[in-house]
TORPAZA-693673 format. One record per residue (C-alpha): residue in three letters; z, x, y. Coordinates in steps of 0.25 Angstrom, whole numbers, plus 5000, padded with zeros to 4 digits. Example, Ala and Ser with C-alpha at 12.3 -4.5 7.8 and 13.67 -1.06 7.14 Angstrom:
BEGIN
Ala503150494982/Ser502950554996/
REM end
This chain:
BEGIN
Unk500050005000/Unk499650055014/Unk500950045022/Unk500250125034/Unk499450005036/Unk500549905034/Unk500149875020/Unk499249765015/Unk499049635024/Unk498449555013/Unk498649614999/Unk497949534987/Unk499049574977/Unk500449614977/Unk500849764977/Unk500549854966/Unk501049994963/Unk499950054971/Unk499849954982/Unk499149814983/Unk498049774973/Unk497249734985/Unk497949774998/Unk497049695008/Unk497049735022/Unk498149825028/Unk499149765037/Unk498749855048/Unk497249805047/Unk497849655047/Unk498649685060/Unk497449755067/Unk496549635063/Unk497549545069/Unk497749625082/Unk496249635084/Unk496149485082/Unk497149465093/Unk496449565102/Unk495049485100/Unk495749355102/Unk496249405115/Unk495049475121/Unk495849535132/Unk496449635122/Unk495049685118/Unk494749815125/Unk493849925122/Unk492949935110/Unk493049865096/Unk493550005091/Unk494650005101/Unk495049865098/Unk495149895083/Unk496050015087/Unk496949925095/Unk497049825084/Unk497549935075/Unk498449995085/Unk499049855086/Unk499149845070/Unk499849985070/Unk500849925080/Unk501149805072/Unk501349885059/Unk502249975067/Unk503049855072/Unk503249815057/Unk504149935054/
REM end
Protein backbone atom coordinates (compact mmCIF):
# COMPACT_ATOMS: atom_id res chain seq x y z
CA UNK A 1 0.00 0.00 0.00
CA UNK A 2 1.36 3.43 -0.94
CA UNK A 3 0.92 5.55 2.16
CA UNK A 4 2.91 8.44 0.62
CA UNK A 5 -0.11 9.06 -1.59
CA UNK A 6 -2.55 8.58 1.27
CA UNK A 7 -3.29 4.98 0.31
CA UNK A 8 -6.01 3.82 -2.05
CA UNK A 9 -9.16 5.88 -2.44
CA UNK A 10 -11.35 3.18 -4.00
CA UNK A 11 -9.81 -0.28 -3.62
CA UNK A 12 -11.71 -3.17 -5.20
CA UNK A 13 -10.84 -5.77 -2.61
CA UNK A 14 -9.67 -5.84 0.96
CA UNK A 15 -6.04 -5.63 1.97
CA UNK A 16 -3.77 -8.55 1.23
CA UNK A 17 -0.33 -9.21 2.62
CA UNK A 18 1.28 -7.32 -0.29
CA UNK A 19 -1.25 -4.47 -0.53
CA UNK A 20 -4.64 -4.28 -2.22
CA UNK A 21 -5.78 -6.65 -4.96
CA UNK A 22 -6.82 -3.66 -7.10
CA UNK A 23 -5.75 -0.46 -5.36
CA UNK A 24 -7.76 1.97 -7.51
CA UNK A 25 -6.63 5.59 -7.51
CA UNK A 26 -4.53 7.05 -4.73
CA UNK A 27 -6.10 9.31 -2.16
CA UNK A 28 -3.70 12.04 -3.33
CA UNK A 29 -5.06 11.76 -6.88
CA UNK A 30 -8.63 11.83 -5.56
CA UNK A 31 -7.93 14.95 -3.50
CA UNK A 32 -6.24 16.63 -6.49
CA UNK A 33 -9.22 15.84 -8.72
CA UNK A 34 -11.60 17.31 -6.14
CA UNK A 35 -9.44 20.44 -5.79
CA UNK A 36 -9.27 20.91 -9.56
CA UNK A 37 -13.02 20.43 -9.86
CA UNK A 38 -13.56 23.20 -7.33
CA UNK A 39 -11.10 25.45 -9.11
CA UNK A 40 -12.89 24.93 -12.43
CA UNK A 41 -16.30 25.52 -10.85
CA UNK A 42 -15.07 28.86 -9.54
CA UNK A 43 -13.13 30.16 -12.52
CA UNK A 44 -11.77 33.10 -10.52
CA UNK A 45 -9.30 30.54 -9.10
CA UNK A 46 -8.03 29.55 -12.54
CA UNK A 47 -4.77 31.32 -13.23
CA UNK A 48 -1.96 30.39 -15.57
CA UNK A 49 -1.66 27.41 -17.85
CA UNK A 50 -3.45 24.11 -17.40
CA UNK A 51 -0.11 22.69 -16.23
CA UNK A 52 0.02 25.36 -13.51
CA UNK A 53 -3.56 24.56 -12.53
CA UNK A 54 -2.73 20.85 -12.24
CA UNK A 55 0.30 21.66 -10.08
CA UNK A 56 -1.89 23.85 -7.86
CA UNK A 57 -4.42 21.02 -7.50
CA UNK A 58 -1.64 18.68 -6.30
CA UNK A 59 -0.36 21.33 -3.89
CA UNK A 60 -3.87 21.43 -2.45
CA UNK A 61 -3.96 17.62 -2.30
CA UNK A 62 -0.62 17.52 -0.49
CA UNK A 63 -1.90 20.04 2.03
CA UNK A 64 -5.01 17.93 2.63
CA UNK A 65 -2.88 14.82 3.18
CA UNK A 66 -0.66 16.76 5.61
CA UNK A 67 -3.74 17.99 7.51
CA UNK A 68 -4.83 14.37 8.04
CA UNK A 69 -1.73 13.59 10.14
